[in-house]
PLY file of the C-alpha trace (Angstrom):
ply
format ascii 1.0
element vertex 83
property float x
property float y
property float z
element edge 82
property int vertex1
property int vertex2
end_header
-27.16 11.14 -12.10
-30.64 12.10 -9.68
-30.77 11.81 -5.67
-32.05 8.14 -5.99
-29.59 6.85 -8.21
-26.88 8.49 -6.07
-28.79 6.64 -2.79
-29.16 3.31 -4.68
-25.35 3.14 -5.49
-24.37 4.69 -1.72
-26.64 1.87 0.22
-25.53 -0.75 -2.14
-21.33 -0.70 -1.17
-22.55 0.11 2.57
-24.59 -2.65 2.53
-21.57 -5.15 1.19
-18.59 -2.56 2.43
-19.54 -2.35 5.98
-21.74 -5.39 6.47
-25.27 -3.87 7.42
-28.25 -5.39 7.40
-30.06 -2.84 4.17
-33.15 -2.06 6.15
-30.93 -0.16 9.03
-30.03 2.21 6.38
-32.93 5.04 7.14
-32.37 8.30 6.10
-32.45 9.31 9.60
-30.80 6.40 10.83
-27.17 7.51 12.55
-24.25 7.13 10.32
-21.61 6.36 12.65
-23.46 4.24 15.07
-25.52 2.27 11.92
-22.19 1.51 10.34
-19.61 1.04 13.51
-17.21 3.38 11.54
-13.71 4.15 12.99
-10.85 6.02 11.96
-10.09 3.60 9.64
-13.87 2.81 7.93
-13.78 6.26 7.39
-10.60 6.36 4.92
-12.53 3.27 2.82
-15.77 5.38 3.04
-13.86 8.44 1.21
-11.77 5.84 -1.19
-15.14 3.95 -1.84
-17.22 7.57 -2.59
-14.04 8.85 -4.79
-14.09 5.65 -6.77
-18.25 5.83 -7.29
-19.25 9.41 -7.75
-15.31 10.98 -9.04
-15.67 13.44 -5.36
-13.29 14.24 -3.11
-14.36 14.13 0.33
-11.77 15.58 3.55
-12.14 15.67 7.05
-13.88 18.86 7.07
-16.78 17.65 5.08
-17.77 15.15 7.74
-18.59 17.75 10.30
-22.52 17.61 11.04
-22.77 14.58 9.04
-24.85 13.18 11.94
-27.43 11.04 9.68
-27.43 9.01 6.24
-29.92 11.92 4.59
-26.90 14.38 5.85
-24.50 12.17 3.80
-26.58 11.65 0.81
-26.83 15.19 0.51
-23.12 15.57 0.95
-22.34 13.60 -1.95
-25.67 15.02 -4.35
-24.23 18.19 -3.57
-20.17 17.53 -4.16
-21.34 15.65 -7.33
-23.21 19.11 -8.63
-20.59 21.42 -7.63
-18.13 18.95 -9.51
-20.82 19.06 -12.39
0 1
1 2
2 3
3 4
4 5
5 6
6 7
7 8
8 9
9 10
10 11
11 12
12 13
13 14
14 15
15 16
16 17
17 18
18 19
19 20
20 21
21 22
22 23
23 24
24 25
25 26
26 27
27 28
28 29
29 30
30 31
31 32
32 33
33 34
34 35
35 36
36 37
37 38
38 39
39 40
40 41
41 42
42 43
43 44
44 45
45 46
46 47
47 48
48 49
49 50
50 51
51 52
52 53
53 54
54 55
55 56
56 57
57 58
58 59
59 60
60 61
61 62
62 63
63 64
64 65
65 66
66 67
67 68
68 69
69 70
70 71
71 72
72 73
73 74
74 75
75 76
76 77
77 78
78 79
79 80
80 81
81 82
């Protein structure tokens, strides 16, 4: 799975799950602010990532994740590490 496919899958479920406009999701946009994430939303996000990509995310994984690009990179690295 290449990065473009990862981004497409992530953006697709974010638009559906978090009811955000697709054009609001840009690599430099703030993940938390754009999606309006609260603690329960993070749980939904983690479950959805695990279901779509088979990788687990923990609280520590979100440290330093500010933008969508950071999030895409995190998921790509987790998939590569799973390998």
